[in-house]
C-alpha positions in Angstrom: 13.4 -24.4 -22.3 16.3 -22.2 -21.5 15.3 -19.9 -24.3 11.8 -19.7 -22.9 13.1 -18.8 -19.5 15.3 -16.0 -21.0 12.3 -14.6 -22.9 10.1 -14.7 -19.7 12.9 -13.1 -17.7 13.2 -10.4 -20.3 9.5 -9.8 -20.4 8.5 -10.0 -16.7 10.0 -8.7 -13.5 8.1 -9.1 -10.2 8.9 -7.6 -6.8 7.0 -7.2 -3.6 7.4 -5.6 -0.2 5.7 -6.1 3.2 6.0 -2.6 4.8 4.0 -3.6 7.9 6.2 -6.6 8.7 9.3 -4.5 8.3 8.0 -1.7 10.5 6.8 -4.3 13.1 10.3 -5.9 13.2 11.9 -2.5 13.5 9.7 -1.6 16.5 10.3 -4.8 18.2 14.1 -4.4 17.7 13.8 -0.9 19.2 11.9 -2.3 22.2 8.7 -0.4 21.6 5.2 -1.5 20.6 4.0 -1.3 17.0 0.9 0.9 16.4 0.9 1.1 12.6 -1.2 -0.7 9.9 -1.6 -4.4 10.4 -1.5 -4.8 6.6 0.7 -2.7 4.3 1.8 -4.6 1.3 2.8 -3.6 -2.2 4.1 -5.3 -5.4 5.4 -4.4 -8.9 5.1 -6.3 -12.1 7.3 -4.9 -14.9 6.7 -6.0 -18.5 9.3 -5.4 -21.1 12.9 -4.1 -21.1 13.5 -0.6 -19.7 16.9 -0.4 -21.5 15.2 -0.6 -24.8 12.6 2.0 -23.7 9.7 -0.4 -23.9 8.4 -1.2 -20.6 4.9 -1.4 -19.0 4.3 -1.8 -15.3 1.5 -2.8 -13.0 1.7 -1.7 -9.3 -0.6 -2.5 -6.5 -0.6 -1.5 -2.8 -2.9 -2.7 -0.1 -3.3 -0.8 3.2 -5.5 -1.7 6.1 -7.6 0.8 8.1 -9.9 3.8 7.8 -10.3 6.4 6.3 -10.8 5.3 2.8 -10.9 6.9 -0.6 -12.2 6.3 -4.1 -10.8 7.9 -7.3 -8.5 8.1 -10.3 -5.1 9.8 -10.5 -3.7 10.6 -13.9 0.0 11.6 -14.3 1.3 13.0 -17.6 4.9 12.9 -16.4 4.9 9.3 -15.3 2.3 8.3 -18.0 0.3 6.3 -15.6 -3.2 6.0 -14.1 -3.8 5.1 -10.4 -7.2 3.6 -9.4 -8.1 3.8 -5.7 -11.0 2.1 -4.0 -11.8 1.1 -0.4 -13.6 -2.1 0.8 -12.6 -2.1 4.5 -9.0 -2.3 3.0 -7.6 0.5 0.8 -6.4 -0.6 -2.7 -4.2 1.3 -5.0 -3.7 -0.1 -8.5 -1.4 1.7 -11.0 -1.1 1.1 -14.7 1.9 2.7 -16.4 2.6 3.0 -20.1 -0.3 0.9 -21.3 -2.0 3.7 -23.2 -1.0 6.1 -26.0 0.6 9.4 -25.2 -2.5 11.4 -26.0 -4.5 9.5 -23.4 -2.5 11.2 -20.5 -3.1 14.7 -19.4 -0.4 17.3 -19.8 -0.6 18.1 -16.0 -1.3 15.8 -13.1 -5.0 15.5 -12.4 -7.2 13.4 -10.1 -10.9 12.8 -9.5 -11.4 11.6 -5.9 -13.7 11.4 -3.0 -12.1 10.6 0.4 -13.4 10.3 3.9 -11.6 11.7 7.0 -12.2 14.1 9.9 -15.9 13.3 9.8 -16.4 14.7 6.3 -16.4 13.6 2.6 -13.8 15.5 0.5 -14.3 15.9 -3.2 -11.6 16.7 -5.8 -12.7 17.1 -9.4 -9.9 17.3 -12.0 -7.5 19.0 -9.5 -3.7 18.7 -9.2 -2.9 16.3 -6.3 0.5 18.0 -5.7 -0.5 21.6 -5.5 -3.3 23.9 -4.2 -4.3 27.5 -4.9 -6.8 29.7 -3.2 -7.7 31.1 -6.7 -9.0 27.7 -7.9 -12.6 27.0 -8.6 -14.5 26.2 -5.4 -16.6 23.5 -7.1 -13.5 21.5 -8.1 -12.4 21.0 -4.4 -14.9 21.0 -1.6 -16.1 19.0 1.4 -19.4 18.0 3.0 -19.6 17.5 6.7 -22.9 16.0 8.0 -22.3 17.3 11.5 -21.7 20.9 10.2 -25.0 20.7 8.3 -27.1 19.3 11.2 -25.5 21.0 14.2 -23.6 24.0 12.7 -19.9 24.6 12.2 -17.7 24.1 15.3 -17.1 27.2 17.4 -14.0 27.9 19.5 -13.4 30.0 22.5 -10.2 30.6 24.6 -10.1 31.9 28.2 -6.8 32.8 29.8 -6.3 31.4 33.4 -2.8 32.6 34.3 0.6 33.5 32.9 3.8 32.7 34.9 7.5 32.8 34.3 9.5 29.7 35.2 13.3 29.2 35.3 14.4 26.4 33.1 17.9 25.0 33.2 19.4 23.0 30.3 23.1 21.7 30.0 24.0 24.5 27.6 22.2 27.5 29.2 19.5 28.8 31.6 16.2 29.8 30.1 13.1 31.5 31.3 9.8 29.9 30.2 6.7 32.0 29.9 3.8 29.6 30.6 0.3 30.8 29.7 -2.4 28.5 30.9 -5.8 28.8 29.2 -9.1 26.9 28.8 -10.2 25.9 25.3 -13.9 25.2 24.5 -15.4 23.8 21.4 -19.2 23.6 20.7 -21.8 23.6 17.9 -24.4 26.4 17.6 -27.4 24.1 17.2 -26.2 21.8 19.9 -24.9 24.2 22.6 -25.3 22.0 25.6 -22.6 19.6 24.2 -19.2 21.1 24.7 -15.6 19.9 24.7 -13.4 21.6 27.3 -9.6 21.2 27.6 -7.1 22.8 29.8 -4.0 23.8 27.8 -0.8 25.7 28.1 1.5 27.7 25.7 5.1 27.5 26.7 7.6 30.0 25.2 11.3 30.1 26.1 13.2 33.4 26.5 15.5 32.1 23.7 14.7 29.3 21.2 16.0 26.0 22.6 18.2 24.3 19.9 17.6 20.8 18.7 19.1 18.8 15.8 17.4 18.9 12.4 15.7 15.7 11.2 18.4 15.2 8.6 15.9 13.7 6.1 16.4 16.4 3.4 19.1 18.8 2.3 17.4 21.7 4.0 16.9 20.1 7.5 20.4 18.6 8.1 21.5 21.6 10.2 20.3 22.7 13.6 16.7 23.6 14.4 15.1 25.1 17.5 11.9 25.0 19.5 10.4 28.5 19.7 7.2 27.6 21.5 5.0 24.7 22.5 1.2 24.3 23.0 0.2 21.2 24.9 -2.7 19.9 27.1 -1.7 20.7 30.7 -3.7 21.1 33.9 -0.8 22.6 35.9 2.3 24.8 35.2 4.5 21.8 36.2 2.8 19.6 33.6 3.4 22.2 30.9 7.1 22.6 31.7 7.4 18.8 31.8 5.9 18.5 28.3 8.3 21.1 27.0 11.3 19.3 28.5 10.0 16.0 27.1 9.8 17.6 23.6 13.4 18.8 23.8 14.7 15.5 25.1 12.8 13.5 22.5 14.1 15.5 19.6 17.7 15.6 20.9 17.7 11.9 21.6 16.1 10.9 18.3 18.2 13.1 16.0 21.3 13.9 18.1 23.4 12.7 21.0 20.9 13.4 23.8 20.4 16.3 26.2 24.1 17.4 26.2 24.1 17.9 22.5 24.6 21.6 22.9 26.4 21.7 26.2 29.4 23.5 24.7 27.5 25.8 22.4 25.8 29.2 22.8 22.0 29.2 22.9 20.2 30.2 19.8 19.3 33.9 19.8 
């Protein structure tokens, strides 16, 4: 019996992770509501011994929600195939190392149809990790029923006013240029239906420094907010949105508003 357990332990390794439960627990600990997927679970089943370079793996991920996608991803580097299908819940199933080497493409390729932004998006033997404007149009395209029936969405912008507002921060005094404008979207064959939104573009006299996200080697240093476009009915609302953006980034990635109190503003 012990020998059988050792053989099974050598041959099979299983692991799973409930990402939705972890994110929900983190949100509750931080004192805020959870708005992510109600289901986000994944598991791995490894067969064989990786140290002896003979290992096969089966991976599955289940994610709730819409939009969905159907397709196949093939990776020559990882020697795996990923099958994606949606049935009110998105399923990802990956098989690694089960086929001979010649069964895998030399470059990553996928065949996929996905649904988002009101359209169906088709990819036929394209690289999922790169894009080029010189690629064949028939290999990557989308079909939007609303565009076909009512015409492509049109956009128009009308300036309302431009004002200069003093803006004080702990490290320096800035001048914000606030341009208020009205944005309108409509479709040519349905012109009486329009979406109108009052917006504002806020640009400081000097970029306002904020800490980098610190998630990669290239964003560990300081960053800056050069401008902000936001929905706003008044100048005060636009300035408030700009302040909230600075405060949110400094509080999330730094020590709060006084992060740069002893530094010179970015020029």
